[in-house]
C-alpha positions as CSV (number, residue, x, y, z in Angstrom):
1,M,-33.2,105.3,50.8
2,T,-34.6,103.9,47.6
3,R,-32.5,106.2,45.5
4,T,-29.4,105.1,47.3
5,T,-30.2,101.4,46.6
6,R,-30.8,102.1,42.9
7,N,-27.5,103.9,42.6
8,S,-25.6,101.0,44.4
9,Q,-27.1,98.4,42.0
10,F,-26.0,100.5,39.1
11,D,-22.6,100.7,40.5
12,R,-22.3,97.0,40.9
13,S,-23.3,96.3,37.3
14,T,-21.0,98.8,35.8
15,H,-17.9,98.4,37.8
16,N,-14.6,98.6,35.9
17,L,-13.7,95.4,34.0
18,T,-10.8,94.6,31.7
19,S,-11.5,94.7,27.9
20,P,-11.6,90.8,27.3
21,E,-13.8,90.2,30.3
22,R,-16.3,92.9,29.2
23,R,-16.4,91.2,25.7
24,V,-17.1,87.7,27.1
25,L,-19.6,89.0,29.6
26,S,-21.3,91.1,27.0
27,Q,-21.7,88.0,24.8
28,I,-23.2,86.1,27.7
29,L,-25.4,88.8,29.0
30,G,-26.1,90.4,25.7
31,D,-29.6,90.8,24.3
32,G,-29.0,88.1,21.5
33,R,-28.0,85.3,23.8
34,N,-31.3,83.5,23.6
35,T,-31.8,83.9,19.8
36,P,-32.1,80.8,17.6
37,L,-28.8,81.8,15.9
38,S,-26.9,81.9,19.2
39,L,-28.4,78.5,20.1
40,A,-27.4,77.0,16.8
41,D,-23.8,78.3,17.2
42,A,-23.7,76.8,20.7
43,L,-24.9,73.4,19.4
44,Q,-22.4,73.4,16.6
45,A,-19.6,74.2,19.0
46,A,-20.7,71.4,21.3
47,S,-21.0,69.0,18.4
48,I,-17.4,69.8,17.3
49,S,-16.1,69.3,20.8
50,H,-18.0,66.0,21.1
51,D,-16.7,64.7,17.8
52,R,-13.1,65.7,18.8
53,V,-13.5,63.8,22.1
54,R,-15.1,60.8,20.5
55,A,-12.3,60.6,17.8
56,A,-9.7,60.8,20.5
57,A,-11.5,58.0,22.5
58,I,-11.8,55.8,19.4
59,Q,-8.1,56.3,18.6
60,T,-7.2,55.4,22.1
61,F,-9.3,52.3,22.0
62,Q,-7.8,51.2,18.6
63,N,-4.3,51.7,20.0
64,H,-5.3,49.6,23.0
65,E,-6.6,46.8,20.7
66,L,-3.4,46.9,18.7
67,E,-1.4,46.6,21.8
68,E,-3.5,43.7,23.0
69,N,-3.3,41.9,19.7
70,K,0.5,42.5,19.7
71,R,0.8,41.0,23.1
72,R,-1.5,38.0,22.2
73,I,0.5,37.3,19.0
74,E,3.8,37.6,20.9
75,K,2.4,35.1,23.5
76,E,1.3,32.7,20.9
77,R,4.7,33.0,19.2
78,Q,6.4,32.2,22.4
79,Q,4.2,29.2,23.1
80,E,4.7,27.9,19.5
81,E,8.4,28.3,19.8
82,A,8.4,26.5,23.1
83,R,6.3,23.7,21.6
84,L,8.6,23.4,18.6
85,K,11.7,23.4,20.8
86,K,10.2,20.6,22.9
87,E,9.3,18.6,19.8
88,A,12.8,19.1,18.4
89,E,14.3,17.9,21.7
90,I,12.1,14.9,21.8
91,A,12.8,14.1,18.1
92,A,16.6,14.5,18.7
93,E,16.3,12.2,21.7
94,Q,14.3,9.7,19.7
95,E,16.9,9.8,17.0
96,R,19.7,9.1,19.5
97,V,17.7,6.2,20.9
98,N,17.2,4.8,17.4
99,A,20.9,5.2,16.6
100,L,21.8,3.3,19.8
101,K,19.3,0.6,18.8
102,R,20.9,0.2,15.4
103,Q,24.3,-0.3,17.0
104,S,25.2,-3.8,17.9
105,I,28.2,-5.2,19.8
106,K,29.3,-8.7,19.1
107,R,29.4,-10.7,22.2
108,P,32.3,-13.2,22.6
109,D,31.3,-16.9,22.5
110,P,31.2,-18.4,26.0
111,V,34.0,-20.8,27.0
112,P,32.6,-24.3,26.8
113,D,32.7,-26.4,30.0
114,P,35.3,-29.2,29.9
115,E,33.7,-32.5,29.1
116,P,34.0,-35.2,31.8
117,P,36.0,-38.3,30.8
118,A,33.9,-40.9,29.3
119,K,33.5,-44.1,31.3
120,E,34.4,-47.3,29.5
121,T,31.6,-49.8,29.6
122,P,32.3,-53.4,28.8
123,K,30.7,-54.3,25.4
124,P,28.4,-57.3,25.5
125,K,29.3,-60.1,23.3
126,Q,27.2,-60.3,20.2
127,P,26.3,-63.4,18.2
128,A,28.2,-64.0,15.0
129,A,25.2,-63.5,12.9
130,T,24.8,-60.0,14.2
131,K,28.4,-59.2,13.5
132,A,28.0,-60.4,10.0
133,Q,25.0,-58.1,9.5
134,E,27.1,-55.2,10.8
135,L,29.8,-55.8,8.2
136,K,27.3,-55.7,5.4
137,P,26.6,-52.1,4.0
138,S,23.1,-51.1,4.9
139,P,21.1,-49.4,2.1
140,A,20.6,-45.7,2.5
141,P,17.2,-45.0,4.1
142,A,14.7,-43.3,1.9
143,P,14.3,-39.6,2.9
144,T,11.1,-38.9,4.7
145,K,8.5,-36.6,3.3
146,A,9.1,-34.2,6.1
147,A,12.7,-33.8,5.1
148,Q,12.1,-33.3,1.4
149,P,12.3,-29.6,0.3
150,Q,9.0,-28.3,-1.0
151,P,9.1,-26.0,-4.0
152,A,8.5,-22.4,-3.0
153,P,5.1,-21.2,-4.0
154,A,5.2,-18.5,-6.6
155,A,4.5,-15.1,-5.1
156,Q,1.3,-13.5,-6.6
157,P,1.9,-10.1,-8.0
158,S,0.3,-7.2,-6.0
159,T,-1.8,-4.7,-7.9
160,T,0.1,-1.9,-6.2
161,G,3.5,-3.4,-6.8
162,L,4.2,-3.2,-3.1
163,K,4.8,-5.8,-0.4
164,Q,1.7,-6.9,1.3
165,P,1.2,-7.3,5.1
166,P,-0.5,-10.3,6.8
167,V,-4.2,-10.1,7.2
168,S,-5.3,-9.3,10.8
169,I,-8.7,-9.6,12.3
170,S,-8.3,-6.6,14.5
171,P,-7.3,-3.4,12.7
172,F,-4.8,-2.7,15.5
173,A,-3.7,-6.3,16.1
174,S,0.0,-6.9,16.4
175,L,1.5,-8.3,13.3
176,Q,3.8,-11.4,13.0
177,K,7.2,-10.5,11.8
178,P,8.3,-12.1,8.5
179,S,11.5,-13.4,10.1
180,E,9.6,-15.6,12.7
181,K,9.4,-19.2,11.7
182,A,6.1,-21.1,11.9
183,P,6.2,-24.0,14.4
184,S,6.7,-27.4,12.9
185,P,3.7,-29.7,13.0
186,L,6.0,-32.4,14.4
187,K,7.5,-32.1,17.9
188,Q,11.3,-32.1,17.9
189,V,13.2,-34.4,20.2
190,N,16.9,-33.6,20.4
191,G,16.8,-32.0,17.0
192,V,15.3,-35.1,15.3
193,G,11.7,-35.4,14.2
194,A,9.5,-37.5,16.4
195,A,8.2,-39.4,13.4
196,S,11.7,-40.9,12.9
197,Q,12.2,-42.1,16.5
198,G,11.5,-45.7,15.7
199,Q,14.2,-45.8,13.0
200,P,17.9,-46.8,13.6
201,A,20.3,-44.0,14.4
202,A,22.0,-44.3,11.0
203,A,18.7,-43.6,9.3
204,Q,18.1,-40.5,11.4
205,V,21.1,-38.6,10.1
206,S,20.5,-37.0,6.7
207,T,23.2,-35.6,4.5
208,Q,20.8,-33.2,2.7
209,P,20.3,-29.8,4.4
210,R,16.9,-28.9,5.7
211,P,15.1,-26.3,3.5
212,A,14.5,-22.9,5.1
213,P,10.8,-22.1,5.6
214,V,9.3,-20.1,2.8
215,T,7.3,-17.0,3.9
216,K,4.6,-15.9,1.5
217,P,4.4,-12.2,0.7
218,A,1.7,-10.7,2.9
219,P,-1.1,-8.9,1.1
220,S,-0.9,-5.1,1.6
221,I,-4.6,-4.8,2.2
222,S,-7.6,-7.1,2.0
223,P,-9.0,-7.8,-1.4
224,E,-12.2,-5.9,-0.6
225,K,-10.3,-2.7,0.3
226,Q,-7.9,-3.1,-2.7
227,K,-10.9,-3.4,-5.0
228,L,-12.4,-0.3,-3.5
229,A,-9.2,1.6,-3.9
230,D,-8.9,0.5,-7.5
231,R,-12.5,1.6,-8.0
232,Y,-11.6,5.1,-6.7
233,T,-8.7,5.3,-9.2
234,A,-11.1,4.4,-12.0
235,I,-13.6,7.1,-10.9
236,H,-10.7,9.6,-10.9
237,Q,-9.9,8.7,-14.5
238,S,-13.6,9.0,-15.5
239,L,-13.7,12.5,-13.9
240,K,-10.7,13.6,-15.9
241,Q,-12.4,12.4,-19.1
242,L,-15.6,14.2,-18.1
243,R,-13.7,17.5,-17.7
244,K,-12.2,17.2,-21.1
245,D,-15.6,16.4,-22.7
246,M,-17.3,19.3,-21.0
247,V,-14.6,21.8,-22.0
248,A,-14.9,20.6,-25.6
249,Q,-18.7,21.0,-25.5
250,S,-18.5,24.5,-24.1
251,K,-16.4,25.5,-27.1
252,V,-19.0,24.5,-29.6
253,P,-20.7,27.5,-31.3
254,G,-24.2,28.1,-29.9
255,S,-23.7,25.8,-26.9
256,P,-25.6,26.9,-23.8
257,L,-22.5,26.0,-21.8
258,K,-20.4,28.6,-23.6
259,G,-19.4,31.4,-21.1
260,K,-21.7,30.1,-18.4
261,M,-19.6,27.0,-17.5
262,G,-16.5,29.1,-17.1
263,D,-18.2,31.6,-14.9
264,F,-19.6,28.8,-12.7
265,R,-16.2,27.2,-12.4
266,R,-14.5,30.5,-11.4
267,S,-17.2,31.4,-8.9
268,I,-16.9,28.1,-7.2
269,K,-13.1,28.3,-6.9
270,V,-13.3,31.8,-5.5
271,S,-16.0,30.9,-3.0
272,I,-14.1,27.9,-1.7
273,G,-11.0,30.1,-1.3
274,Q,-13.1,32.4,0.9
275,L,-13.9,29.7,3.5
276,T,-12.7,30.6,6.9
277,A,-13.3,29.8,10.6
278,G,-16.0,31.4,12.6
279,K,-19.7,30.8,13.1
280,G,-21.7,32.2,10.1
281,A,-18.6,33.4,8.3
282,N,-19.2,31.0,5.4
283,N,-22.9,31.5,4.8
284,I,-22.4,33.7,1.7
285,P,-19.9,31.5,-0.2
286,I,-21.9,28.3,0.7
287,S,-25.1,29.9,-0.5
288,K,-23.5,31.0,-3.8
289,I,-22.1,27.5,-4.5
290,T,-25.4,25.9,-3.6
291,E,-27.3,28.1,-6.1
292,I,-24.9,27.4,-8.8
293,L,-25.2,23.6,-8.3
294,R,-29.0,23.9,-8.1
295,D,-29.1,25.8,-11.4
296,A,-27.1,23.1,-13.1
297,L,-29.2,20.3,-11.6
298,T,-32.6,21.7,-12.4
299,G,-31.7,22.5,-16.0
300,N,-31.7,26.3,-15.8
301,V,-28.5,25.9,-17.8
302,P,-29.2,22.9,-20.0
303,S,-26.7,20.1,-20.4
304,Q,-26.6,16.5,-21.7
305,P,-27.6,13.8,-19.2
306,I,-25.0,11.2,-18.5
307,P,-24.9,7.9,-16.4
308,V,-24.1,8.5,-12.7
309,A,-23.0,5.0,-12.0
310,T,-19.6,5.8,-13.5
311,Y,-18.8,8.2,-10.7
312,V,-19.9,6.2,-7.6
313,A,-18.1,3.2,-6.0
314,D,-21.1,1.0,-5.1
315,D,-24.0,-0.5,-7.0
316,R,-27.1,1.5,-6.1
317,Q,-30.8,0.8,-6.4
318,P,-33.6,3.4,-6.7
319,A,-34.4,4.9,-3.3
320,E,-37.8,5.2,-1.7
321,D,-39.7,8.4,-2.5
322,L,-40.3,10.0,0.9
323,S,-41.9,13.1,-0.7
324,V,-45.1,11.2,-1.2
325,N,-45.9,11.3,2.5
326,D,-43.8,14.3,3.4
327,P,-43.9,17.2,0.9
328,K,-41.0,18.8,2.6
329,Q,-38.7,15.9,1.6
330,P,-37.0,16.4,-1.8
331,K,-37.9,14.0,-4.6
332,P,-34.9,11.5,-5.0
333,H,-33.0,11.4,-8.3
334,N,-33.6,7.7,-9.1
335,E,-33.1,8.1,-12.8
336,P,-29.9,6.5,-14.1
337,T,-28.6,9.8,-15.5
338,M,-28.1,13.3,-14.2
339,P,-27.1,16.6,-16.0
340,S,-23.5,16.5,-17.1
341,L,-22.9,20.1,-16.0
342,F,-24.0,19.2,-12.4
343,L,-21.6,16.3,-12.2
344,Y,-18.8,18.5,-13.7
345,L,-19.4,21.2,-11.1
346,M,-19.4,18.7,-8.3
347,N,-16.1,17.6,-9.6
348,I,-14.9,21.2,-9.6
349,C,-16.1,21.5,-5.9
350,A,-14.1,18.3,-5.0
351,K,-11.0,19.6,-6.8
352,G,-11.3,23.0,-5.0
353,I,-11.6,21.2,-1.6
354,I,-8.5,19.1,-2.2
355,S,-6.6,22.1,-3.4
356,Q,-7.6,24.1,-0.3
357,F,-6.6,21.2,1.9
358,A,-3.2,20.9,0.3
359,R,-2.5,24.6,0.1
360,E,-3.9,26.1,3.3
361,A,-4.0,23.2,5.7
362,G,-0.4,22.2,4.8
363,A,0.9,25.4,6.5
364,N,-1.9,25.6,9.1
365,P,-3.7,22.3,9.8
366,K,-6.5,24.1,11.6
367,A,-7.5,25.7,8.3
368,A,-8.8,22.3,7.2
369,D,-11.8,22.4,9.5
370,P,-14.0,25.0,7.8
371,V,-13.3,23.3,4.4
372,G,-14.3,20.0,5.9
373,V,-17.5,21.5,7.2
374,F,-18.3,22.8,3.7
375,A,-17.5,19.5,2.1
376,A,-19.8,17.7,4.6
377,H,-22.5,20.3,4.0
378,I,-22.5,20.0,0.2
379,F,-22.3,16.2,-0.1
380,S,-25.0,15.7,2.6
381,N,-27.5,18.0,0.8
382,K,-30.4,15.7,-0.2
383,E,-30.9,17.7,-3.4
384,F,-27.5,16.8,-4.6
385,Q,-27.7,13.0,-3.9
386,W,-28.3,10.1,-6.3
387,R,-30.7,7.3,-5.4
388,G,-30.7,8.4,-1.7
389,Q,-26.9,8.5,-1.2
390,S,-24.3,11.2,-1.6
391,L,-21.8,11.7,-4.4
392,V,-18.9,11.9,-2.0
393,D,-17.1,9.2,-4.0
394,I,-16.1,12.0,-6.4
395,L,-14.2,13.7,-3.6
396,I,-12.8,10.5,-2.1
397,A,-11.4,9.5,-5.5
398,K,-9.3,12.6,-5.6
399,L,-8.1,11.9,-2.0
400,R,-7.2,8.3,-3.1
401,V,-4.9,9.7,-5.9
402,G,-3.6,12.6,-3.8
403,C,-2.8,10.8,-0.6
404,P,-2.7,7.0,-1.2
405,V,-1.3,6.3,2.2
406,L,-4.8,6.8,3.6
407,F,-5.9,3.8,1.6
408,G,-3.1,1.4,2.4
409,A,-0.4,2.3,-0.1
410,R,3.2,1.6,0.8
411,G,6.5,2.3,-0.8
412,N,10.1,3.5,-0.4
413,D,10.2,7.3,-0.7
414,K,13.8,7.1,-2.0
415,T,12.8,5.2,-5.2
416,E,10.9,6.3,-8.3
417,R,8.3,3.5,-8.0
418,G,7.9,4.1,-4.2
419,R,7.3,7.9,-4.7
420,T,4.7,7.2,-7.3
421,A,2.9,4.8,-5.0
422,L,3.0,7.3,-2.1
423,G,1.5,10.2,-4.2
424,W,4.7,12.3,-4.6
425,K,4.0,15.0,-7.2
426,K,6.1,16.1,-10.1
427,E,6.6,19.6,-11.4
428,D,8.2,20.2,-14.8
429,G,9.2,16.5,-14.9
430,A,11.0,16.6,-11.6
431,W,9.9,15.5,-8.2
432,V,8.9,18.3,-5.8
433,T,11.1,18.9,-2.7
434,E,10.6,16.8,0.4
435,Q,9.3,19.8,2.3
436,A,6.7,20.5,-0.4
437,H,5.6,16.9,-0.4
438,N,5.4,16.8,3.4
439,D,3.3,20.0,3.5
440,R,0.9,18.6,0.9
441,M,0.6,15.3,2.8
442,T,0.0,17.2,6.1
443,G,-2.8,19.2,4.5
444,L,-4.5,16.2,3.0
445,G,-4.2,14.2,6.2
446,A,-5.7,17.0,8.2
447,G,-8.4,17.5,5.6
448,F,-9.3,13.8,5.7
449,A,-9.7,14.0,9.5
450,A,-11.8,17.2,9.2
451,L,-14.1,15.5,6.7
452,S,-14.5,12.0,8.3
453,L,-14.8,13.1,12.0
454,R,-18.0,15.2,11.6
455,D,-20.8,14.8,14.1
456,F,-24.2,14.4,12.4
457,S,-26.1,13.4,15.6
458,K,-28.0,16.7,15.8
459,T,-29.2,16.8,12.2
460,T,-31.6,14.7,10.1
461,K,-29.0,14.5,7.3
462,A,-27.0,11.4,6.7
463,N,-23.2,11.6,7.2
464,P,-21.7,11.4,3.7
465,Y,-18.4,10.0,5.1
466,P,-18.8,8.6,8.6
467,P,-16.0,8.2,11.2
468,S,-15.6,4.5,10.4
469,N,-13.5,5.6,7.4
470,Y,-11.1,7.5,9.7
471,W,-10.7,4.3,11.8
472,T,-10.0,2.2,8.7
473,A,-7.4,4.6,7.4
474,L,-5.7,4.8,10.8
475,A,-5.7,1.0,11.0
476,L,-4.1,0.7,7.5
477,I,-1.3,3.0,8.5
478,L,-0.6,1.5,12.0
479,N,-0.7,-2.1,10.6
480,T,2.1,-1.3,8.2
481,P,5.0,-3.7,8.8
482,A,8.3,-2.2,10.1
483,G,10.1,-2.8,6.8
484,E,7.5,-1.0,4.7
485,T,6.9,2.2,6.6
486,S,8.1,5.5,5.1
487,N,8.4,9.1,6.3
488,T,5.1,9.8,4.5
489,H,3.2,7.5,6.8
490,Y,4.3,9.5,9.8
491,V,3.6,12.8,8.2
492,V,0.0,11.8,7.4
493,L,-0.4,10.1,10.8
494,R,0.6,13.2,12.7
495,A,-1.8,15.4,10.7
496,M,-4.6,13.0,11.3
497,L,-4.1,13.0,15.1
498,L,-3.0,16.6,16.0
499,G,-6.1,18.7,16.7
500,H,-8.6,15.8,16.0
501,E,-7.9,13.6,19.1
502,G,-10.9,15.0,20.9
503,R,-13.4,14.1,18.2
504,F,-11.8,10.7,17.8
505,L,-12.2,10.0,21.5
506,A,-15.8,11.2,21.4
507,F,-16.7,8.7,18.8
508,Y,-14.7,5.6,19.9
509,G,-13.9,6.2,23.6
510,N,-11.4,3.6,25.0
511,A,-10.8,2.0,21.6
512,A,-9.7,5.4,20.3
513,L,-7.4,5.8,23.3
514,A,-5.8,2.5,22.6
515,A,-5.3,3.4,19.0
516,I,-3.7,6.7,19.9
517,R,-1.4,5.0,22.3
518,K,-0.3,2.6,19.6
519,A,0.1,5.4,17.1
520,V,2.2,7.6,19.4
521,L,4.0,5.2,21.7
522,E,4.6,2.1,19.6
523,F,4.4,2.9,15.9
524,P,7.3,5.4,15.9
525,A,9.7,2.7,17.1
526,R,9.2,0.9,13.8
527,A,10.3,3.9,11.7
528,P,13.1,3.6,9.2
529,A,16.3,5.5,9.8
530,N,15.3,8.3,7.3
531,A,11.8,8.9,8.8
532,S,12.4,12.2,10.5
533,A,8.6,12.7,11.0
534,A,8.5,9.7,13.4
535,G,10.0,11.9,16.1
536,S,7.3,14.5,15.7
537,V,4.7,11.8,16.1
538,A,6.3,10.6,19.3
539,A,6.4,14.2,20.5
540,L,2.6,14.4,20.4
541,A,2.6,12.6,23.8
542,E,4.5,15.5,25.4
543,V,2.4,18.1,23.6
544,W,-0.9,16.6,24.8
545,K,0.6,16.1,28.3
546,S,1.2,19.8,28.5
547,E,-2.4,20.4,27.6
548,G,-3.7,17.9,30.2
549,F,-4.2,14.9,28.0
550,V,-2.0,12.1,29.4
551,L,-1.8,8.8,27.4
């Protein structure tokens, strides 16, 4: 029995198999299947298979991401096209309304009512003496002082060469039109002054025409704001002279600035060009610029000290030294001078910020926000302050020259003088195109909002350029009289509002809402015929309405 079982087991293990099956089975059941070499081969085969599956999965995931990005971009494109189409429709409708407003139809004069026949009244008999007096020619009455024409006061020349608006207490108060006549101090009775009621009828009729009331030219901005704007212009000229002097010093043989100053300048420009949106995305370029400024300030690269008062707008006194009680606080720079290389590099930072605003934010206004964050960070750094306050005037001076509308400038963008006043640039002796000018003004307007609407409530640093400056600039634009607005005003206004309305409302609440309503609903109605950007400002109401913000 045992023998038969042994033979049956042998038969089962050695039954006939095809050649490939015997080979595979022999590999599995062979004597070397548990050797380290066999195990290594199996692991290698498994690793290759795993890598192949993983690569296929990654490729599938990447293709899926590309498809998702393609769908997202297509959706954004459709939304942007819909928004632009809506803005174009609103602008066209606004243009039609303005065209209808400019048309006027002369109304026919109404037919006068027939006068009733005068009743004849018997004349009372007058004494002879009275009749004799009537026959004598009465002397012409002396003209009253009220009827004498006053000489027109000489108009005082404006420092900007532009018409000046009336001064208003509220920045958004409605302005009195120049065509409105001031009420006379004397009450009028039947067209004759009340002061002459006691005189005979012959004395009340004057052959001399009454002089038209003379309207004084309204000042463009208050004297204080004009003085500040002029001060920024002077700072800009001083910075240009500083740049020339520093370049000349760097070319002197043996100068410590030679080579170093050029490297610093290029590194700052490249780092500012790398600024982008995203949390933590700008840490490296900001750290690099901070180190460069610190080296220039501490004297690691020596330079001649120069007075700082030339580059600030206010008169500053030495600040309190808080480092005496708190060693963590930096010692303030109370000396009247600072290293010239440091001030030069701060000027390079400001120039790079303005260039980034104009170049990047002109095409995409959202690109102004990371640059505004960087500007606020650098100019709020206590190490880089003078006498306890920031050197942001260096940056604002460049904004004053680049976008004068923010500081109350006015002008006709169809004239040479007006374009100069509005900050229109020239290239090779010719004015840039209107589209290039509008793109630049859009970038600077968005950059101004990104700088001035920063929230410093959660930091111990002082805001270098608080939101009150945004309110002032907005008020100067909205208080521009109807006859002095230009297309540049509306381009800058739209850039200041679009994308920044949330922060503006967070700072000023209902007052900001009233200002936005005036800017979007009322101000475009005063636009000149050639102000095409006024329609895009009015279209903001519909854009915000589609996003849930109803004015």
